[in-house]
C-alpha positions in Angstrom: 2.6 12.1 -12.5 -1.2 11.4 -12.8 -3.0 14.1 -15.1 -6.5 12.3 -14.6 -8.1 11.3 -11.2 -9.8 8.4 -12.9 -6.5 7.0 -14.1 -5.3 7.1 -10.9 -8.3 5.4 -9.3 -8.2 2.8 -11.5 -4.4 2.0 -10.7 -5.0 2.5 -7.0 -8.1 0.2 -6.8 -5.9 -2.8 -8.7 -2.9 -1.8 -6.4 -4.9 -1.7 -3.2 -6.6 -5.3 -4.1 -3.0 -6.4 -4.5 -1.6 -5.1 -1.4 -4.5 -6.6 0.5 -3.9 -9.8 -1.0 0.0 -9.6 0.2 -1.6 -8.7 3.8 -4.0 -11.7 3.6 -0.9 -14.0 3.5 0.5 -12.9 6.5 0.1 -15.2 9.7 -0.8 -14.0 13.1 2.4 -16.1 14.1 4.7 -14.7 11.5 3.5 -10.8 11.4 5.9 -9.7 14.2 9.1 -11.7 13.2 12.0 -9.8 12.4 14.2 -11.3 9.8 16.9 -8.9 10.6 17.4 -5.9 13.3 17.6 -3.5 10.6 14.4 -5.0 8.6 10.7 -4.0 9.8 8.5 -6.8 10.4 5.7 -7.7 8.1 3.3 -6.2 10.5 5.1 -2.9 10.7 5.4 -2.6 6.9 1.7 -3.4 6.5 0.7 -1.0 9.2 3.3 1.8 7.5 1.4 1.5 4.3 -2.0 2.0 6.0 -0.8 4.9 8.0 0.8 6.6 4.9 -2.8 6.8 3.4 -4.0 8.9 6.3 -0.5 10.8 6.7 0.0 11.7 3.1 -3.7 12.1 2.5 -3.7 14.8 5.4 -0.5 16.7 4.1 -2.1 16.9 0.4 -5.4 18.2 1.7 -7.6 14.7 1.3 -8.4 14.5 4.8 -9.1 16.8 7.8 -6.9 14.9 10.4 -4.2 12.0 10.1 -6.7 9.7 12.1 -4.0 7.0 12.3 -1.0 9.0 13.2 -0.7 7.7 16.8 -2.9 4.4 16.3 -1.3 1.2 17.0 -1.4 -1.7 14.6 -4.6 -3.8 15.2 -3.6 -7.2 17.0 -4.7 -9.4 14.3 -3.8 -9.6 10.7 -7.5 -9.7 9.5 -8.3 -6.5 11.1 -5.1 -4.7 9.9 -6.1 -5.7 6.3 -9.7 -4.6 6.6 -8.5 -1.2 8.2 -5.8 -1.0 5.1 -8.9 -1.4 2.9 -11.3 0.9 4.7 -8.4 3.6 4.3 -7.9 3.0 0.8 -11.4 3.2 -0.2 -11.7 6.7 1.9 -8.7 7.7 -0.1 -10.7 7.2 -3.4 -13.9 9.1 -2.2 -11.5 12.1 -0.8 -9.7 12.3 -4.0 -13.1 12.3 -6.0 -14.5 15.0 -3.7 -11.4 17.2 -3.4 -9.4 17.1 -6.2 -10.1 17.7 -10.3 -8.3 16.9 -13.3 -7.3 20.5 -13.8 -6.2 20.9 -10.3 -3.6 17.8 -10.4 -0.7 20.3 -11.5 -1.6 22.4 -8.6 1.4 22.4 -5.9 1.2 21.3 -2.4 3.7 21.5 0.4 4.9 17.9 1.2 7.8 17.2 3.2 9.4 20.5 2.8 9.2 20.5 -1.1 6.4 21.8 -3.3 4.8 18.5 -5.1 2.2 18.8 -7.8 -0.9 16.9 -6.6 -0.4 14.3 -9.7 3.0 13.8 -8.1 1.4 12.8 -4.9 -0.8 10.3 -6.2 2.0 8.7 -8.4 4.0 8.8 -4.9 1.1 6.8 -3.2 1.4 4.0 -5.6 5.2 3.5 -6.0 5.7 3.8 -2.3 3.3 1.1 -2.0 4.8 -1.1 -4.4 8.1 -0.3 -3.0 7.1 -1.9 0.4 5.1 -4.6 -1.1 8.3 -5.8 -2.6 10.1 -5.6 0.7 7.3 -7.5 2.1 7.3 -10.5 -0.5 11.0 -10.8 0.3 10.3 -11.2 4.1 7.7 -13.8 3.4 9.8 -15.7 1.6 12.5 -16.0 4.4 9.6 -16.7 6.5 8.3 -19.3 4.5 5.1 -18.0 3.7 3.6 -18.3 0.3 3.6 -15.3 -1.7 1.0 -14.4 -3.8 1.5 -13.2 -7.4 1.1 -9.7 -8.3 2.3 -8.7 -11.8 2.7 -12.3 -12.7 2.5 -15.8 -11.2 4.8 -16.2 -8.1 6.8 -19.4 -7.9 4.1 -21.2 -6.0 1.2 -20.4 -8.9 3.5 -21.6 -12.1 2.0 -25.2 -11.4 -1.5 -23.8 -11.4 -0.6 -22.9 -15.2 0.8 -26.3 -15.4 4.5 -25.2 -15.6 7.6 -25.2 -13.9 8.7 -22.0 -12.0 11.8 -20.7 -13.5 14.7 -20.4 -11.6 
């Protein structure tokens, strides 16, 4: 749980940049491919992460409306990435204007439960991380390069003059 708005914003800024990096690695040819009937496409996962910003933000009192609730994913990956980045930045502005450090322990109704505002901020981060992990596995299966997030990806080890570990 976050107890400081600025701590969240520092984390969110980095995580949003990494998410946009993942989105940018998706191609228009692979965005809708499904690797299994029970696995979402890269486009669906990327759009889900984008829509979650406004959906959770609305439930948490940060946005007046859930602007993306009934909106389809943009037709091109670049537009999807731009939309994600736009709303990730709007989230920061909304948090700065509507939340305070002292109110992060206040309760908000979320999905039939009471969550502290600081927990909502944590869930925004971990939810995104969870789905990014799914996306990188799908990217591997589709033969796309995977950008390193918390360390170098297999493709990036050579940039350090090293062989990728098994």
